[in-house]
C-alpha positions in Angstrom: 0.0 0.0 0.0 2.9 2.3 0.8 4.3 1.7 -2.7 1.0 2.7 -4.4 1.0 6.0 -2.4 4.5 6.8 -3.4 3.5 6.2 -7.0 0.2 8.1 -6.9 1.6 11.3 -5.3 4.1 12.2 -8.1 1.6 11.0 -10.7 -1.1 13.3 -9.2 1.4 16.2 -9.0 2.5 15.6 -12.6 -1.2 15.6 -13.9 -1.9 18.8 -12.0 1.1 20.5 -13.7 0.1 19.2 -17.1 -3.5 20.5 -16.7 -2.2 23.9 -15.5 0.2 24.3 -18.4 -2.4 23.2 -21.0 -4.8 25.8 -19.7 -2.2 28.5 -20.2 -1.3 27.1 -23.7 -4.9 27.6 -24.9 -5.7 30.9 -23.2 -5.6 34.3 -24.8 -3.2 36.6 -22.9 -5.2 39.6 -24.1 -8.3 38.3 -22.3 -7.7 39.8 -18.9 -10.8 40.1 -16.8 -10.7 43.5 -15.2 -11.8 43.8 -11.6 -13.2 47.2 -12.5 -16.0 46.0 -14.8 -19.3 47.4 -13.7 -17.5 49.5 -11.1 -17.1 53.3 -11.0 -13.8 54.5 -12.3 -11.1 54.9 -9.6 -10.8 58.2 -7.8 -8.0 60.4 -9.2 -6.9 64.0 -9.5 -4.5 64.4 -12.4 -3.4 67.4 -14.6 -3.9 67.9 -18.3 -0.6 66.8 -20.1 -0.4 70.2 -22.0 -1.7 72.5 -19.2 -0.9 71.6 -15.6 -3.3 74.2 -14.3 -6.3 72.0 -15.6 -7.1 69.1 -13.3 -9.3 66.1 -14.1 -11.1 63.6 -11.9 -13.8 60.9 -12.4 -16.4 63.5 -13.1 -15.1 63.9 -16.6 -16.8 60.6 -17.5 -20.2 61.5 -16.1 -22.9 62.2 -18.6 -20.9 61.1 -21.7 -20.1 57.7 -23.2 -16.3 57.7 -23.3 -13.4 55.6 -24.5 -10.4 56.0 -22.1 -7.3 55.1 -24.1 -4.0 54.5 -22.2 -1.1 55.5 -24.4 2.4 57.0 -24.7 4.6 58.3 -27.5 7.1 55.6 -26.7 4.6 52.9 -27.5 4.8 51.7 -31.1 1.4 49.9 -31.0 -0.2 53.2 -29.7 1.2 54.9 -32.8 -0.4 52.3 -35.0 -3.8 52.7 -33.5 -3.9 56.5 -33.5 -5.2 56.9 -37.1 -8.1 54.5 -36.4 -8.9 56.3 -33.1 -8.9 59.5 -35.0 -11.5 58.1 -37.4 -13.7 57.1 -34.5 -13.5 60.6 -33.1 -14.5 62.0 -36.4 -17.6 59.7 -36.2 -18.5 61.3 -32.9 -16.9 58.9 -30.4 -15.6 60.7 -27.4 -12.0 59.6 -26.6 -9.9 60.7 -23.6 -6.3 59.9 -23.4 -4.6 58.6 -20.2 -1.0 59.5 -21.0 2.0 58.2 -19.1 5.6 58.7 -20.0 7.8 55.7 -19.6 10.9 58.0 -19.8 9.9 59.7 -16.5 11.2 56.6 -14.8 14.9 57.1 -13.9 15.6 53.6 -15.2 14.7 54.8 -18.7 16.7 58.0 -18.7 14.2 60.7 -17.8 12.6 63.4 -19.9 11.6 67.0 -19.1 8.0 68.0 -19.4 8.7 70.3 -22.4 10.3 67.4 -24.2 7.3 65.2 -23.4 4.9 67.9 -24.7 7.0 68.3 -27.9 6.9 64.5 -28.4 3.1 64.5 -28.0 2.6 67.4 -30.3 4.8 65.8 -33.0 3.1 62.4 -32.7 -0.4 63.7 -32.7 0.2 66.1 -35.6 1.7 63.3 -37.7 -0.7 60.4 -36.9 -3.9 62.2 -35.9 -5.3 63.5 -32.6 -8.3 61.5 -31.4 -8.3 62.9 -27.9 -10.7 65.5 -26.4 -7.9 65.9 -23.8 -5.1 64.0 -22.3 -4.7 63.2 -18.6 -1.1 63.1 -17.5 -0.5 60.0 -15.3 3.1 60.9 -14.4 3.5 58.5 -11.5 1.3 55.8 -13.2 -0.7 55.4 -10.0 -4.0 55.9 -11.8 -3.0 53.5 -14.5 -2.3 50.9 -11.8 -5.7 51.7 -10.2 -7.3 50.9 -13.5 -5.3 47.6 -13.7 -3.3 48.7 -16.7 -0.6 46.2 -17.6 0.9 48.1 -20.5 0.0 50.3 -23.4 -2.2 50.6 -25.3 -5.3 49.6 -23.4 -8.8 51.0 -23.8 -11.7 51.2 -21.4 -15.4 51.9 -22.4 -16.9 54.1 -19.7 -20.6 54.6 -19.5 -22.5 57.9 -18.8 -22.6 57.0 -15.1 -18.8 56.7 -14.9 -18.7 52.9 -14.8 -16.2 50.8 -16.6 -18.1 48.6 -19.0 -15.4 47.1 -21.2 -11.6 46.7 -21.0 -9.4 45.8 -23.9 -5.7 45.1 -23.8 -3.9 45.9 -27.1 -4.6 48.1 -30.0 -8.1 49.2 -30.9 -8.5 48.6 -34.6 -11.4 48.1 -37.0 -11.8 44.4 -36.2 -11.7 44.8 -32.4 -14.1 47.8 -32.6 -16.6 45.9 -34.7 -16.5 42.7 -32.7 -16.0 43.9 -29.2 -16.8 47.5 -28.7 -19.5 48.5 -31.2 -22.3 46.3 -30.0 -22.0 47.5 -26.4 -21.3 51.1 -27.5 -24.5 51.2 -29.6 -26.5 49.6 -26.7 -25.2 52.3 -24.3 -25.7 55.1 -26.8 -29.5 54.5 -26.8 
């Protein structure tokens, strides 16, 4: 009986590991279930990236259906999605940017605020500006409160200021049609 137990314990552990790894093999890393879904946006007070005298908080989402797009000029995928986001804005979709600068981190070299603003102006003038305004998340605390794992990420926020959808990765025509548009249309009515 002792031999059977010595055999079954490693076999059970092996099977557990195999099942765990297979689950990861067939999962989509972009499908991250946000803990904020159906919850109000986190509390924050952050400045406008171009004018530090203007401050924003959760009230900017109340009364208007909004896409909150987390982005940075250092993010290649963000640059790829800017033209499509600009098309959406031209169609009447309200888009707010949550900008954070990776280069503010001393590990990445550091940039001055005027350099950041020049980078933003250059990028948006070349690729299109979909944003009503950009909130500057210098310390990335608000991004962390939203559960952001990187850029780009996009949140659909309803008129009551609740997060209704969270997408990791670029927002393109395919993603918009399949994932965002049905809920956007439902919430628009």
